N, C-alpha and C positions, 0 to 999 in steps of 0.2 A: 064698163060700170058695175060696181059691186055693192050689194047691200047684205048685211048679215044681222040676223036676229039670234041673240044667244040668252036663253034663260039665266037668271042669276044663280050662281053656285059657288061654293068656297073653293079656293085654290087647293089642289091636292096636297101639295107640300105643307101649306099652312095648316090644313086640317089635321094632317099626320102629326104635325108638331103639337098642336093643341090637345090631341087625344092621347099622345104618348108621353108628354112630359108631366112629372108629378108636380103638384102644388107645393108651395113652401111648407104648408102645415101638414103634408102627408107624413103619417107616422112611420117609423122604421118597419113596424110590423106589417103594415100595408104593403110597403115596398117589397118586403121579403115574400108576402103572399103573392103579389103579382109576379115576382121572379119565379116562385115555385109553380104558379100556374102556367107561366110561359114555358118553363122547362117541361112541364107534364104534357104540353101540347106538341112537342117536337116529335117527329117521327124518327125511327131508328136511323134512317139514311141521313136525315138532317143532323142528328146528333153526332153520328159518326163523322160526317163531312166537317162540321164546325170543330169537333174535337181534334181531328187530325191536322186541321189548318192551324189550330192553336199550338199544338206540339211542334209542327214543322216551323212556324215562325221562330220559335225559341231555338230550335236546332240549327237553323240557318244563322242566327246571330252567334251562336257558339261556334260554328264553323268559321265565321268571319273573325271572331276574336282569337281563334287559333291560327289565322293567317291564310285560311283557305280562299283562294281567289275565284272559285266557282268556274274554273275554265278547263277542268279535266274531263271533257266530254268524249265518250267513246265513239270512234268513227264507224261508219256503216261498212259492212263486209262486201255489199254489193252496191255499185253506183246505179243511179237511175237518172234519167233526163228530167230536167225542170224547165218550164217555159213560163215567162211572164207575159204580160199583155202584148209586149213587143220584144224583139231581140235586141241586144245592145248594138249590134251591127245596123240595125235599122233606124237608130236614133237620128242620124243626119237627115235621112228622108223625112221623118216626122217633124224635125225642126224646120226644114224648108217648107213643108205643108203648113205648119203653124204661122210662119212668117208670111205666107201667101194668103191663107184663109182667115187668119186671126190676128192681123197686124196690131190692133189695139191692145189685145191681150199680151202679145210679144213685148210691145213697148212698156205696158204696165209691169210685166215680170221684171224687166231690166230696172225700171225706176224703183220698184220694191226692193229688188236685190241691192241696189245702191244704199238704200236706208238700212237694210239688214247688216251691211258691212259697217255702218256707223253705230250699230247696235240699237237701233230705234225700230220698235215693233208695234204693230197694230193688233191688239188683243181684246177680244170680246167687246168691241165697240169703243175701246179707248185707243186713240190714234197717237202714233209717234212716241211711245213710251221709251224713255231714255234709260238703258241699262248700263250706261258708262263704258269706260274703256275695257274693263274686264266683266264679263256677264257673270252675275250671281245667280246661278241656276235655282237657288232655294229662296229667292226674294219676290215678294209681290211688290213690284216697284210703283204701282198705283197708290198703294196705301202705306208704303215704306215699312213693311213688316217681313221679317225673315224666319222661316221655319227652322226649328232646331235640327242639329245634326245627330238625331237619335235613330235607333232602329225604326223602320217604317211603321211597325205596328204600335209603337208608343206615341206616335205623333197624332194630336187631336186636330185633324185637318179641317174641322168644322168650327173650331175655336178661333174666332176672328181676332181676339186679343192676342193670341199666340202667333198665328201664321198669316193673319190678314185674310184676304179672299183666296183660298186655295185654287179655285178655278182660273184665276189670273196667272198664277205660277204654273199650273199644270198646262194652260194653253201655250205658254212659251215652250215647255218641255215636251210637247208633242212633237216638236221639231218639224212641223209641217212647212217651215220656212227653208228648210235645207233643200228640198226638191227645187224651190224657187232659185236658190243660188246655183244649183246644178243646170237648171234650164238656162239661166242667164249666161253662164259659161258657154253653154252649147250655141246659144244665140249670137254671142259676141266674140268668142274665143279669148276673152279677157281673163287672165289667170287669176286675177284679184278675187273673182267670185269663187273659184274652186278652192283657192288657198284659204279664204275665210271659212268655207264649209268645213274643210278639214281641221282648221284651227279650233273651231267651235266644237266639232265632234270629239276630238281628243281631250279638250279641255272639259267637256261634259263627263267623259268617261273618268277623268281624274277626280272630278268633284262629286261623283255620284257612285262610289263603290257599293256594290250589293252586299248587304241589304240596308244600306243607310240613307235616310233622308226621305222627304215628303214625295219624291218622284217615284218611289216604289210603293206608295200607299194605296194606290188604285190599280188594279189589274187592267182596267179599261185603258188608263193613260199609258201603261206599258204597251199595250196592243197598238194604240194609235202611234205611238213613237216607233214601234217596229215596222208599221206599214210605211211610215215616212221614210225610214232608213232603207227599206227595200226598194222603194220607188226611186230615191235619190241614187242608190247603188246601180240600178238598171240604167239610169240615165248617163252614169259616168263609167261604167265597166269597160275596160279596154282603153281608156283614155290615158294619155301620157302624164296627166297631172295627178293621177292617183298615187299616193305615197305607197311604197312596196310593202309596208307593214299593215296597211289598212285593210285589205280583203280578209286576211285571217283574224284580225282584231274584230272587225265587224261581224263576221260569221259567229264568233264565240260570244260576242255581246248579244247577238240575236238568240243564240242557244240559251244563255242565262235568262233572257226575257221570256222565251217559250217555257222554260222550266218554272219560272214565277207565275205566269199565267195559268199553266196547267195546275199548279198546286193551290192557287188561291183564286179559283174561279168564283163568280159571283152567284152561284147556283141558289143559294138561300139568302143572300144579302140583298141583291138588286137584280132579280130575274127578268130583266127587260132588255133594253138596248145595251145595258152594261154587259150581260152575259152574251148577247149576240155579238157585240163588238170584240169581246175576248175570244169567243169562237172563231171569228173571222182572223183576228190576229194569229191565233194558233194555227189555223188552217194555212195561211199564207206562209208562215215560217216553215212549217212542216213540208210544205209543197216545194218551196223555193230553196230550201237548204237540205238537199238529199243526202249530203255526205255524213250527217250525224246518225248514230244508231237509233236514236229516239225519234228521228224526223217522221217515220211513218206512222207512229203513234200519235205525234202531234197533228199531222194531217188528218188522221182518221178521226180523232176526238174533235178537232175543230169543225170538220165537215159534218159530223153528227150533230153538233150543237147548232150549225147553221140550219140544217134540215129540220131538227126539232123545233127551233124557234120560228121558222117559216110556217110550220103547221099550227103552232101555239099562239103566235103573236098577230097573226093576220085574221081578222074576223071573216066569216064567210062572204060578206059584201065587198071585201077588199081593203077596208080601212085598218090601219094599224091599231091594236088594242088600247094604247095609251090615249086615244082620242085627241091627238094633237097632230096638226098638218105638218109641222115641222118634224116631229119625231117620225111621223109616217115617211117623209122623204129621207130622213136620216137612216131609218131601217131599210128603205128600199135601195138606198146606195150600198149598204152592206150586202143585201142579197144579190144585187146585180153584179157587183165586183166579184163576188165569190163565185157566182154562176159562170161568169166569163172566164175566170181563172181555171175553174174546174174543167171547162170545155177545152181550154188551151193545153190541158195536161191528160186529156182523154179520160177523165173520170165520167162515169155514167151519171146523167142528170135525171133524177126522178121526175116524171111528169107533173107531180104535185108542186115542185118548186117553180117551174114555168108557170103553172096555173096561178099560184100565189103572187108572183112578181107581175104577171099580166093583169090580174085583178087589181093590185095596188096602183099600177099605171092607169087603169081605166077609172079607178076613183079620183086620182089626181087630175085625169082628163076632164072629168065632169065638173070639178071645181074651177078649172081654168078656161071655161068657155067664154067668159066675158073679160078676160084679162088675167092678171096675177091671181093665184089662188088665195082665199082669205086665210089669214094666220089664226086659225081656231086653235086653242089650247097653248100650253107652254112651250118655251123655246130657249135652249141654252147657248145657241149662237155657233155651235161647232159644225163642221162638214167633214166628210170622209176624204174627198179629193182635194178641194181647194177651200181653205177656211175663210177666205175673203168673200166667197160667194154664199153669203148667208143672209141676204136681203130678200124682200118680197119678190123682186123681179128675177130672182134666181130659182125660185121654188119649182119652175117648170123644166129645169135642166134635165131631169131623168127622162122626160118625154122624148127628147132628141135621140138619146141613146136607145130607149125603148122602142122607137120607131124602127130602128135598124134591127134589133134583136128579134122583133116579132113581126116585122114588115107591115107596120101599121101606119097608113097614110094619115088617119085621124090624129094620131100622136104627133106626127110631123106638123100638121097644121096648128095644133094647139101649143107647140113650141115655137110658134110664129114662123114656121117654115125655115128656121135658121138652125144650123148645126151648132154644136157647142165644142169648145176645146177639149173638154172631157171625153167626148166621143172619139176624138182623134187618138188619144192616148189609150183608150180602152179598146177600141175596134180597128184602129189603124187608118191609113189612107183608103183602104178598100171599104171600110165602114162609112167614111164620108162619101164615097162614090155611090154606095147603096142608098144612103140618105138622099142624095141629090136625085136619084133615079125614081124615088117615090113621087106620086102625084102630090100637088100642093093645094088643091081646091079644099077650102074650108067649109064644112057642112054648117047648116043652121043649128043654133044651140037647142038642146033638148032638155026638158025637165027630167029629173031623176031622183029616186028614193033609195036610201041605204038603210034598210029597216034595222039590221043588227047594230049599226053604228049610231042610228038616230040622226043622221044627216040628210037633209032634204034640199034639193036644188030646183028652183023654179026659174026657168030661163026662157028668154024670147030674143028675137033679133029686130023687132019693131017697137018704137021708132028708132031705137038704137040697140046694139047687142048688150044685153044686161042680164043679170041674174040675182035672185034673192037666195041666200043660203041660210037655212035654219038648223041650228045645232041643238038637238034634243037627245043628246046621246047619253049612255049609261055611265055610271061611275065604277071604277075598279076594273080588274081583269081576272082571267082564270088563274087558279092556284098553280104554284110551280110544279106540283106534283102531276099536273095534267100536261104530259110531254109526249104527244103523239109523234109518230115518224111519218114523213111524206112517203 
């Protein structure tokens, strides 16, 4: 049983719109004055960063006009090993465990894959959106609007009249449905699923040449797509259904993506989960594509961003600084995935990162004592691992994996004592065995106060397990220049 009291406050995005948009009667002089004031407030680092990005945008388009395919990447002189959450050779064992432990999820995967083959997608709460015989990757099919085929920096992606809802278009182009097709193939051996996957992938590559189109307009979206491609590839590498030209094509597409993310980081545009997600994408590509000369730099820069953001975005009491339970879990996923991948590749893990992750899990646990955590704050519906797991009943998912990572029986209990499919793919069969070995006794709920976040939980178990959550949190978050290292 959950009850939540939340003092009235304006939505952050709406407040920003009201305060940032000039009125119709604003004079040109006032606008110029505001622009000059804004320019004068920029630090040298921000001015340099924004200036170089503007120059690079135009240089990239000039290269495209000259016929440069952006695929001439220098190869590394020395090779190094790269390890994903699981080795390709271990996929059959993981699939067998999935069928055994998560039969409902396996069946859902196959059902959804069949719909994907029909080009019907569930996007941001819209179900069964029909994209027709040939997918238009630039189309918001919900509202029937198509983004223009311009250089990405010229596309006004917030202009509904021009592009529709860009988030619908971007959700499709995150390609998080491609791992679903890969898993469906592994679960059934049906070649149709793999053939559809590669057909869509090559079709996307043909329709989205860099740097043209809305699907390059957000570095975060490029990062999400890259993570999906990497996961899909790890599921299929070594399989007989993989076209001979695919591995090299994929690697070079990922290199183009890493180059784009690195050049157009959201350091001063959206220094929150956007920047964090971009750092995660850069870290994953740099770690898992060691054959390129720039891979080590991508890995180092991405890892640095992850560590900086863990120190900056997590308040001392464990809540994410955006004051949203959804974004708290969203950021927690990014941190946990990166930490596990770093460990797989023998990178040193700063104690501060583990402290931040465990505090975030403890905060989530405190909100889950009487059932699903309350959905305080805004929510854009996306998830890092499985986009369909974005409802209230899925908010406790990280607790299952966190129980294994930190050997916390309380996390296991508050995850309803049940492992999640995500834990299998992140930590393997051994991770599930460790989860099973933890005690399952659920402690009585306890009241808790999170002073820095202004979140207070009053909990009891009599006459029923219940809690009252009070949100009296602050607005805003630290400036981007406050970038400590763990």
